[in-house]
Biopython code that builds the backbone (N, CA, C, O; Angstrom):
import numpy as np
from Bio.PDB.StructureBuilder import StructureBuilder

atoms = [
    (1, "UNK", "N", (-5.552, -67.696, 2.045)),
    (1, "UNK", "CA", (-6.883, -68.027, 2.535)),
    (1, "UNK", "C", (-7.272, -67.119, 3.694)),
    (1, "UNK", "O", (-8.429, -66.717, 3.815)),
    (2, "UNK", "N", (-6.302, -66.799, 4.545)),
    (2, "UNK", "CA", (-6.628, -65.966, 5.698)),
    (2, "UNK", "C", (-7.100, -64.585, 5.279)),
    (2, "UNK", "O", (-8.042, -64.041, 5.856)),
    (3, "UNK", "N", (-6.442, -64.016, 4.268)),
    (3, "UNK", "CA", (-6.862, -62.682, 3.817)),
    (3, "UNK", "C", (-8.260, -62.742, 3.208)),
    (3, "UNK", "O", (-9.025, -61.786, 3.330)),
    (4, "UNK", "N", (-8.595, -63.831, 2.568)),
    (4, "UNK", "CA", (-9.930, -63.987, 1.998)),
    (4, "UNK", "C", (-10.977, -64.027, 3.104)),
    (4, "UNK", "O", (-12.072, -63.491, 2.937)),
    (5, "UNK", "N", (-10.651, -64.658, 4.236)),
    (5, "UNK", "CA", (-11.583, -64.718, 5.364)),
    (5, "UNK", "C", (-11.853, -63.326, 5.920)),
    (5, "UNK", "O", (-12.971, -63.028, 6.342)),
    (6, "UNK", "N", (-10.841, -62.483, 5.922)),
    (6, "UNK", "CA", (-10.979, -61.144, 6.486)),
    (6, "UNK", "C", (-11.578, -60.168, 5.481)),
    (6, "UNK", "O", (-12.489, -59.407, 5.806)),
    (7, "UNK", "N", (-11.048, -60.198, 4.234)),
    (7, "UNK", "CA", (-11.479, -59.254, 3.198)),
    (7, "UNK", "C", (-11.816, -60.013, 1.916)),
    (7, "UNK", "O", (-10.964, -60.162, 1.040)),
    (8, "UNK", "N", (-13.025, -60.482, 1.807)),
    (8, "UNK", "CA", (-13.430, -61.222, 0.612)),
    (8, "UNK", "C", (-13.369, -60.363, -0.644)),
    (8, "UNK", "O", (-13.149, -60.884, -1.737)),
    (9, "UNK", "N", (-13.562, -59.046, -0.503)),
    (9, "UNK", "CA", (-13.600, -58.154, -1.653)),
    (9, "UNK", "C", (-12.226, -57.905, -2.277)),
    (9, "UNK", "O", (-12.155, -57.376, -3.386)),
    (10, "UNK", "N", (-11.130, -58.270, -1.601)),
    (10, "UNK", "CA", (-9.804, -58.025, -2.139)),
    (10, "UNK", "C", (-9.405, -59.000, -3.234)),
    (10, "UNK", "O", (-8.524, -58.699, -4.040)),
    (11, "UNK", "N", (-10.035, -60.151, -3.273)),
    (11, "UNK", "CA", (-9.684, -61.151, -4.271)),
    (11, "UNK", "C", (-10.730, -61.176, -5.372)),
    (11, "UNK", "O", (-11.932, -61.170, -5.108)),
    (12, "UNK", "N", (-10.260, -61.203, -6.588)),
    (12, "UNK", "CA", (-11.144, -61.205, -7.747)),
    (12, "UNK", "C", (-11.422, -62.646, -8.154)),
    (12, "UNK", "O", (-10.507, -63.468, -8.199)),
    (13, "UNK", "N", (-12.675, -62.953, -8.447)),
    (13, "UNK", "CA", (-13.070, -64.314, -8.798)),
    (13, "UNK", "C", (-12.417, -64.782, -10.092)),
    (13, "UNK", "O", (-12.025, -65.944, -10.198)),
    (14, "UNK", "N", (-12.294, -63.892, -11.082)),
    (14, "UNK", "CA", (-11.832, -64.328, -12.401)),
    (14, "UNK", "C", (-10.312, -64.399, -12.541)),
    (14, "UNK", "O", (-9.823, -64.728, -13.621)),
    (15, "UNK", "N", (-9.560, -64.106, -11.505)),
    (15, "UNK", "CA", (-8.113, -64.212, -11.609)),
    (15, "UNK", "C", (-7.400, -63.334, -10.621)),
    (15, "UNK", "O", (-8.024, -62.689, -9.779)),
    (16, "UNK", "N", (-6.114, -63.312, -10.722)),
    (16, "UNK", "CA", (-5.272, -62.562, -9.822)),
    (16, "UNK", "C", (-5.312, -61.078, -10.183)),
    (16, "UNK", "O", (-4.945, -60.703, -11.297)),
    (17, "UNK", "N", (-5.749, -60.244, -9.265)),
    (17, "UNK", "CA", (-5.896, -58.813, -9.510)),
    (17, "UNK", "C", (-4.539, -58.174, -9.812)),
    (17, "UNK", "O", (-4.434, -57.333, -10.705)),
    (18, "UNK", "N", (-3.511, -58.567, -9.077)),
    (18, "UNK", "CA", (-2.187, -57.988, -9.300)),
    (18, "UNK", "C", (-1.699, -58.307, -10.717)),
    (18, "UNK", "O", (-1.082, -57.464, -11.368)),
    (19, "UNK", "N", (-1.970, -59.503, -11.181)),
    (19, "UNK", "CA", (-1.589, -59.884, -12.539)),
    (19, "UNK", "C", (-2.311, -59.005, -13.561)),
    (19, "UNK", "O", (-1.705, -58.571, -14.541)),
    (20, "UNK", "N", (-3.596, -58.741, -13.341)),
    (20, "UNK", "CA", (-4.358, -57.879, -14.247)),
    (20, "UNK", "C", (-3.783, -56.460, -14.261)),
    (20, "UNK", "O", (-3.630, -55.861, -15.325)),
    (21, "UNK", "N", (-3.466, -55.928, -13.084)),
    (21, "UNK", "CA", (-2.919, -54.574, -12.995)),
    (21, "UNK", "C", (-1.557, -54.516, -13.682)),
    (21, "UNK", "O", (-1.255, -53.547, -14.378)),
    (22, "UNK", "N", (-0.733, -55.548, -13.491)),
    (22, "UNK", "CA", (0.575, -55.594, -14.152)),
    (22, "UNK", "C", (0.406, -55.582, -15.664)),
    (22, "UNK", "O", (1.115, -54.857, -16.360)),
    (23, "UNK", "N", (-0.528, -56.379, -16.178)),
    (23, "UNK", "CA", (-0.764, -56.420, -17.627)),
    (23, "UNK", "C", (-1.238, -55.073, -18.156)),
    (23, "UNK", "O", (-0.831, -54.654, -19.240)),
    (24, "UNK", "N", (-2.096, -54.392, -17.400)),
    (24, "UNK", "CA", (-2.592, -53.076, -17.809)),
    (24, "UNK", "C", (-1.442, -52.071, -17.839)),
    (24, "UNK", "O", (-1.303, -51.319, -18.803)),
    (25, "UNK", "N", (-0.618, -52.053, -16.790)),
    (25, "UNK", "CA", (0.511, -51.123, -16.729)),
    (25, "UNK", "C", (1.501, -51.402, -17.857)),
    (25, "UNK", "O", (2.032, -50.473, -18.466)),
    (26, "UNK", "N", (1.743, -52.664, -18.128)),
    (26, "UNK", "CA", (2.665, -53.052, -19.197)),
    (26, "UNK", "C", (2.140, -52.579, -20.561)),
    (26, "UNK", "O", (2.899, -52.054, -21.376)),
    (27, "UNK", "N", (0.855, -52.767, -20.796)),
    (27, "UNK", "CA", (0.246, -52.347, -22.057)),
    (27, "UNK", "C", (0.297, -50.820, -22.188)),
    (27, "UNK", "O", (0.610, -50.298, -23.258)),
    (28, "UNK", "N", (-0.012, -50.109, -21.099)),
    (28, "UNK", "CA", (0.016, -48.648, -21.105)),
    (28, "UNK", "C", (1.417, -48.129, -21.417)),
    (28, "UNK", "O", (1.582, -47.219, -22.229)),
    (29, "UNK", "N", (2.426, -48.713, -20.767)),
    (29, "UNK", "CA", (3.806, -48.246, -20.939)),
    (29, "UNK", "C", (4.410, -48.653, -22.280)),
    (29, "UNK", "O", (5.389, -48.049, -22.719)),
    (30, "UNK", "N", (3.854, -49.650, -22.929)),
    (30, "UNK", "CA", (4.432, -50.138, -24.185)),
    (30, "UNK", "C", (4.432, -49.074, -25.280)),
    (30, "UNK", "O", (5.314, -49.072, -26.138)),
    (31, "UNK", "N", (3.464, -48.179, -25.259)),
    (31, "UNK", "CA", (3.410, -47.138, -26.297)),
    (31, "UNK", "C", (4.519, -46.101, -26.127)),
    (31, "UNK", "O", (4.793, -45.329, -27.046)),
    (32, "UNK", "N", (5.153, -46.081, -24.963)),
    (32, "UNK", "CA", (6.236, -45.133, -24.715)),
    (32, "UNK", "C", (7.604, -45.727, -25.027)),
    (32, "UNK", "O", (8.628, -45.106, -24.743)),
    (33, "UNK", "N", (7.632, -46.923, -25.608)),
    (33, "UNK", "CA", (8.867, -47.568, -26.053)),
    (33, "UNK", "C", (9.901, -47.660, -24.926)),
    (33, "UNK", "O", (11.078, -47.365, -25.131)),
    (34, "UNK", "N", (9.460, -48.064, -23.757)),
    (34, "UNK", "CA", (10.309, -48.268, -22.569)),
    (34, "UNK", "C", (10.964, -46.998, -22.029)),
    (34, "UNK", "O", (11.843, -47.084, -21.172)),
    (35, "UNK", "N", (10.558, -45.827, -22.510)),
    (35, "UNK", "CA", (11.143, -44.588, -21.992)),
    (35, "UNK", "C", (10.749, -44.370, -20.532)),
    (35, "UNK", "O", (11.574, -43.924, -19.734)),
    (36, "UNK", "N", (9.502, -44.676, -20.172)),
    (36, "UNK", "CA", (9.074, -44.527, -18.778)),
    (36, "UNK", "C", (9.862, -45.451, -17.867)),
    (36, "UNK", "O", (10.285, -45.054, -16.781)),
    (37, "UNK", "N", (10.057, -46.686, -18.312)),
    (37, "UNK", "CA", (10.819, -47.643, -17.515)),
    (37, "UNK", "C", (12.237, -47.130, -17.273)),
    (37, "UNK", "O", (12.760, -47.253, -16.165)),
    (38, "UNK", "N", (12.851, -46.565, -18.286)),
    (38, "UNK", "CA", (14.208, -46.027, -18.153)),
    (38, "UNK", "C", (14.236, -44.846, -17.178)),
    (38, "UNK", "O", (15.170, -44.713, -16.388)),
    (39, "UNK", "N", (13.211, -43.991, -17.238)),
    (39, "UNK", "CA", (13.141, -42.857, -16.320)),
    (39, "UNK", "C", (13.004, -43.349, -14.884)),
    (39, "UNK", "O", (13.703, -42.867, -13.992)),
    (40, "UNK", "N", (12.098, -44.318, -14.654)),
    (40, "UNK", "CA", (11.896, -44.824, -13.302)),
    (40, "UNK", "C", (13.150, -45.532, -12.776)),
    (40, "UNK", "O", (13.482, -45.407, -11.597)),
    (41, "UNK", "N", (13.840, -46.267, -13.635)),
    (41, "UNK", "CA", (15.086, -46.915, -13.212)),
    (41, "UNK", "C", (16.144, -45.879, -12.869)),
    (41, "UNK", "O", (16.891, -46.050, -11.906)),
    (42, "UNK", "N", (16.214, -44.802, -13.652)),
    (42, "UNK", "CA", (17.181, -43.740, -13.376)),
    (42, "UNK", "C", (16.872, -43.059, -12.049)),
    (42, "UNK", "O", (17.785, -42.769, -11.275)),
    (43, "UNK", "N", (15.604, -42.803, -11.782)),
    (43, "UNK", "CA", (15.207, -42.189, -10.511)),
    (43, "UNK", "C", (15.562, -43.115, -9.356)),
    (43, "UNK", "O", (16.087, -42.672, -8.335)),
    (44, "UNK", "N", (15.274, -44.399, -9.522)),
    (44, "UNK", "CA", (15.585, -45.385, -8.486)),
    (44, "UNK", "C", (17.086, -45.437, -8.226)),
    (44, "UNK", "O", (17.511, -45.492, -7.072)),
    (45, "UNK", "N", (17.885, -45.421, -9.274)),
    (45, "UNK", "CA", (19.341, -45.445, -9.131)),
    (45, "UNK", "C", (19.828, -44.192, -8.420)),
    (45, "UNK", "O", (20.675, -44.269, -7.530)),
    (46, "UNK", "N", (19.296, -43.036, -8.809)),
    (46, "UNK", "CA", (19.679, -41.787, -8.159)),
    (46, "UNK", "C", (19.346, -41.824, -6.670)),
    (46, "UNK", "O", (20.147, -41.395, -5.839)),
    (47, "UNK", "N", (18.170, -42.333, -6.338)),
    (47, "UNK", "CA", (17.738, -42.405, -4.948)),
    (47, "UNK", "C", (18.617, -43.370, -4.156)),
    (47, "UNK", "O", (18.883, -43.144, -2.976)),
    (48, "UNK", "N", (19.063, -44.433, -4.796)),
    (48, "UNK", "CA", (19.850, -45.447, -4.094)),
    (48, "UNK", "C", (21.297, -45.020, -3.860)),
    (48, "UNK", "O", (21.880, -45.356, -2.830)),
    (49, "UNK", "N", (21.882, -44.279, -4.808)),
    (49, "UNK", "CA", (23.315, -44.004, -4.736)),
    (49, "UNK", "C", (23.680, -42.565, -4.394)),
    (49, "UNK", "O", (24.837, -42.292, -4.075)),
    (50, "UNK", "N", (22.743, -41.655, -4.449)),
    (50, "UNK", "CA", (23.034, -40.257, -4.127)),
    (50, "UNK", "C", (22.859, -40.050, -2.621)),
    (50, "UNK", "O", (21.757, -40.210, -2.096)),
    (51, "UNK", "N", (23.944, -39.694, -1.927)),
    (51, "UNK", "CA", (23.873, -39.568, -0.475)),
    (51, "UNK", "C", (22.943, -38.439, -0.037)),
    (51, "UNK", "O", (22.279, -38.553, 0.993)),
    (52, "UNK", "N", (22.887, -37.353, -0.808)),
    (52, "UNK", "CA", (21.991, -36.245, -0.456)),
    (52, "UNK", "C", (20.533, -36.684, -0.559)),
    (52, "UNK", "O", (19.714, -36.372, 0.306)),
    (53, "UNK", "N", (20.226, -37.409, -1.624)),
    (53, "UNK", "CA", (18.851, -37.886, -1.805)),
    (53, "UNK", "C", (18.498, -38.906, -0.730)),
    (53, "UNK", "O", (17.385, -38.907, -0.203)),
    (54, "UNK", "N", (19.458, -39.774, -0.410)),
    (54, "UNK", "CA", (19.199, -40.792, 0.605)),
    (54, "UNK", "C", (18.921, -40.135, 1.957)),
    (54, "UNK", "O", (18.008, -40.550, 2.672)),
    (55, "UNK", "N", (19.704, -39.112, 2.311)),
    (55, "UNK", "CA", (19.470, -38.415, 3.573)),
    (55, "UNK", "C", (18.112, -37.726, 3.573)),
    (55, "UNK", "O", (17.400, -37.746, 4.577)),
    (56, "UNK", "N", (17.755, -37.118, 2.447)),
    (56, "UNK", "CA", (16.451, -36.454, 2.344)),
    (56, "UNK", "C", (15.326, -37.475, 2.492)),
    (56, "UNK", "O", (14.330, -37.208, 3.165)),
    (57, "UNK", "N", (15.478, -38.636, 1.869)),
    (57, "UNK", "CA", (14.445, -39.674, 1.980)),
    (57, "UNK", "C", (14.384, -40.245, 3.393)),
    (57, "UNK", "O", (13.306, -40.599, 3.870)),
    (58, "UNK", "N", (15.533, -40.338, 4.068)),
    (58, "UNK", "CA", (15.548, -40.789, 5.462)),
    (58, "UNK", "C", (14.767, -39.820, 6.347)),
    (58, "UNK", "O", (14.009, -40.241, 7.221)),
    (59, "UNK", "N", (14.958, -38.513, 6.112)),
    (59, "UNK", "CA", (14.234, -37.507, 6.893)),
    (59, "UNK", "C", (12.729, -37.638, 6.645)),
    (59, "UNK", "O", (11.938, -37.618, 7.588)),
    (60, "UNK", "N", (12.342, -37.771, 5.384)),
    (60, "UNK", "CA", (10.929, -37.931, 5.051)),
    (60, "UNK", "C", (10.383, -39.211, 5.686)),
    (60, "UNK", "O", (9.279, -39.217, 6.231)),
    (61, "UNK", "N", (11.160, -40.293, 5.613)),
    (61, "UNK", "CA", (10.744, -41.552, 6.220)),
    (61, "UNK", "C", (10.584, -41.433, 7.717)),
    (61, "UNK", "O", (9.637, -41.975, 8.287)),
    (62, "UNK", "N", (11.507, -40.725, 8.367)),
    (62, "UNK", "CA", (11.407, -40.530, 9.810)),
    (62, "UNK", "C", (10.145, -39.750, 10.163)),
    (62, "UNK", "O", (9.450, -40.077, 11.125)),
    (63, "UNK", "N", (9.854, -38.708, 9.370)),
    (63, "UNK", "CA", (8.643, -37.921, 9.613)),
    (63, "UNK", "C", (7.369, -38.758, 9.451)),
    (63, "UNK", "O", (6.378, -38.545, 10.150)),
    (64, "UNK", "N", (7.415, -39.697, 8.533)),
    (64, "UNK", "CA", (6.245, -40.544, 8.284)),
    (64, "UNK", "C", (6.238, -41.794, 9.165)),
    (64, "UNK", "O", (5.273, -42.558, 9.158)),
    (65, "UNK", "N", (7.308, -41.997, 9.915)),
    (65, "UNK", "CA", (7.385, -43.183, 10.754)),
    (65, "UNK", "C", (7.713, -44.445, 9.983)),
    (65, "UNK", "O", (7.434, -45.550, 10.449)),
    (66, "UNK", "N", (8.309, -44.291, 8.793)),
    (66, "UNK", "CA", (8.687, -45.436, 7.950)),
    (66, "UNK", "C", (10.202, -45.505, 7.880)),
    (66, "UNK", "O", (10.866, -44.488, 7.678)),
    (67, "UNK", "N", (10.748, -46.700, 8.046)),
    (67, "UNK", "CA", (12.186, -46.880, 8.008)),
    (67, "UNK", "C", (12.517, -48.023, 7.062)),
    (67, "UNK", "O", (11.968, -49.118, 7.187)),
    (68, "UNK", "N", (13.410, -47.769, 6.119)),
    (68, "UNK", "CA", (13.783, -48.786, 5.138)),
    (68, "UNK", "C", (15.263, -49.057, 5.226)),
    (68, "UNK", "O", (15.784, -49.886, 4.480)),
]
sb = StructureBuilder()
sb.init_structure("model")
sb.init_model(0)
sb.init_chain("A")
sb.init_seg("    ")
for serial, (resi, resn, name, xyz) in enumerate(atoms, 1):
    if name == "N":
        sb.init_residue(resn, " ", resi, " ")
    sb.init_atom(name, np.array(xyz, "f"), 0.0, 1.0, " ", f" {name:<3s}", serial, name[0])
structure = sb.get_structure()
């Protein structure tokens, strides 16, 4: 409710916007037979477990002022 008071335009009257976007993304990716999902999971795994990638992402995060 508080976000609605501040930004009325962020909420869609006919339903949850995030749910609509999720359904659209799911429909779009379905034609690729889950290949995109597998690629994104592989990238995520590489980023999580590769120490070189993690250090590179830490440097980028530090430059952007974001810390995870």
